[in-house]
N, C-alpha and C positions, 0 to 999 in steps of 0.2 A: 331104518334105525330103531332101536329099542331102548327102553328105559332099563335101569339096572335091576329092578325087581320084576320078576315074571308076572306077578299078579297085576301090575300096572303097566304092562307092555303097551307101547305106542309104536305102531309100524306105519311108515309112509312109503307108499308104492307109487312110482311115477311111470306114466305111459303104459300102463298095464291094468288088468282088472283083478280085484280081490273083494271078498265079501265078508270077511270076519269083522266083528264089531270093533275090534281094536285097530283096524286098518283105515288109514286115510289115503285115498287115491287121488292122484293129480294126473289128468290126461287132457287130450285135445279133442275138439269136436270134429271128428272126421267126416261126419255128414255135411258139415259146412264146407269142408274141403271140396267135396264133390259138387255141392251147390254153386260155389264160387266159380268153378270151372265151367259148369253148364251155362250159367248166366253170362259169363264172359264170352264163351264161344258162340252162344246164340245171338248176342248183340253184335259181336265182331263179324259174323257171317250174315248179318241182317236176316236171320231166321231161315236161311236156306244154304245147304251144302252137305258134304260128306265128312263124317268124323270117324277116326280110328281111335279105339280105346286101348290103352296099355295098362293092364292090371297088375296087381301084386301077386303074392303067393296064394295058390289055391287052398281053400279051407281056413284062411285067416280072417278073423272077424273084422279087422280094419279094412282089408281089401273089399270085403262084401259091403261094408257100410259106405265106403266111397263109391263103389260101383253102383249101388242102388240109388244113391243121391245123384250121380251123373246121369243115369238113365231117366230118372224121374224129372230132373231139371231140363234135359234136352227134349223131353216129351212135350214141354210147353211150346216148342217150336216145331210145328208139323212139317215144315220144309226141310228139317235137318234129319239126316239118316245116319245111324251108326252102322257102317258098312263092314266093319271088321273089329275083332278083339283078340289080343294076344296077351300072354303072361310075360311081363318083363322082370318079375320077381324083385323089383326095386333095385335092379342091378344094370349098370350101363351096358356091359358086354352082352348080357342075356337079352336085354331090350333090343339092342342093335341086331342080333342074330334073328330073333323072333319076328321083328318088324321086316327085316330084309327078306325073310322067308315067305311072308304073306303078301308083300307088295305086288308081285307079278299078277296076283289074282284080284287085285283091287282096282276100282276106278280112281279117278283123280281124288286126292284127299285134300280137304280144305283146312282141317284142324285135327289136332291130336290131344286127347285128354289123357293125363298121366296120373300117377299117384306119388310122385316125388322121387327124384334120383335116377330117372331114366331119360330125361329130355335130351341129353348129349348123345346117348346111344341111338335114340330115335332119329335125330338129325343125321347122324353118320349113315344110317340105313338108307335114308332118302338120297343123300349125296352119292353113296355108292351105286344106287340104282339109277342115277342120272335123272332123278325126278326133283321138281322144285320143292323147296322146303315149305310145308304148310305152317300154320300157326300152331306152335307146340307150347303147351303150358309147361313151364319149368318147375323144378323142385328144390330150389335154394342151395344146391351143391355148387361149389366154386367153379367146376368145369362148365356147368350149365349157365351160370351167371356170366362167365367169360365168353362163352359162345354167344349168348344174347347180346352182350356188349359189342362183340365183333360184328354181328349181323346188323345191329343198329347203325353201325358206322358205314355200312355199305349204301350205295345209291338206293333210295326208296325206303331205307330204314327197315325196322322189324318191330312189329307191335305185338307184345304178349305180356304176360305177368308171371310171377313165380310164387308158389305157395307150398308150405309143408309144415311139419312139426319142427321144433327147435331143440337141439341137443342141450341147450341151457336149462331145460326143465329139470335136469339133475340138480343144479344149484338151487332151484326153487324148492325142490323136495327137501334139501338140507335146511333151508331157512324155515320152511313150514314145520319140519320136525323140531327145530329149535323153539319156534313159537309155541307149539303144542306142549313141549316139555316145560316151557316157562309158565304154562297155565292158560294160554289163550284158547278160547273155544273156537273150533273149526269144524266145518261140515265134513262128513266122511267122504263125500265125493266133491271134487273141485275141478272145474273146467278152465283150461288156459286158452287164450286166443292163439290161433295159428299165426305164423309169421308170413305175411303177405307182402311181396316186394313189387312195387310199381316202377314203371320206367323212370320216373323222376328221381327215384331213390336208388336206382341200380348201381351207379358208380360208387356211392357211399358204402353200400353193402358189399360190393365186390372188393373194395379196398380193405375192408375189415375182415374178410374171410380168407384164411390161409389156403394155399394151394392144396388141393386134395381134401379140403374141409367142407363144412356145411355152415351156412350163415346162421348166426344165432345172436340174439341180444345178450347183454350182460345184465343178469337179473340181480337186483339188490335185496337186502333184507326188507326194505320198505315195500318193494314190489310184492313180496310174499305176503306181507301184512295186508296190502291192498287186495290181493287175490283172495285171501281168506274172507275179508270183510265183504267184498263184492259178491262172492258165492253165497255167503251166509244171508245176505240181503236180497239175493235174487236179481241183482242188477248187473249190467255188462261190465266186464273187466276192461280197463283201458288197453288198447292194442300196443304192441312193442313199438318203440320209437326208433327211427333210423339212427345209425351211428353219427357221431359228431361230424358235421360237415354235410350231412344229408339234406 
């Protein structure tokens, strides 16, 4: 968004990078996304097991940041081995195809690290290969949350979590632009918390996510103010809260 006078332009960019002095960027900490997965998998497997990594698009900075964090995090668990890596391109059908193609060459897989949006496809690949479903980190898409909910209802349940960026960042960018144009001081770079969904909140998030959609909080003007203030002060931003009833 820009002000009416070119000399006083104010531009807000969300979930992307920009360096001009007039630009305010709002993005997610993708390094944390990788770290959260590595910590969860390491503890879930008690520090020992085989992991398959499903990455995003080659040459993308977000993919590389998540990948490096996953590898560094898993390195803390010497008994865990990354035995395979494929490019799912953040797309269910591609993830299913690529994982299905590599599975015959892999040993038993205990967990799958993903980058968001490919958990459903990964599961379908294991199912088609007649192999037991490992622990798959989900990525907040409705089909992934529904799959997780269905698996949880089966005997023995299914223990995982879901993490990704949230589409609602667009509305945060709108409110940040409104605040900046109203004269509020804001840092040029602001980090938003990722949306992490745990099992106890799964049904609430699933109920609030439309079919084919991606889970996202409803961000208010006040949230944008809190985001600006927290980033300016260098303190943590409160995480998104589950939908009503969560």
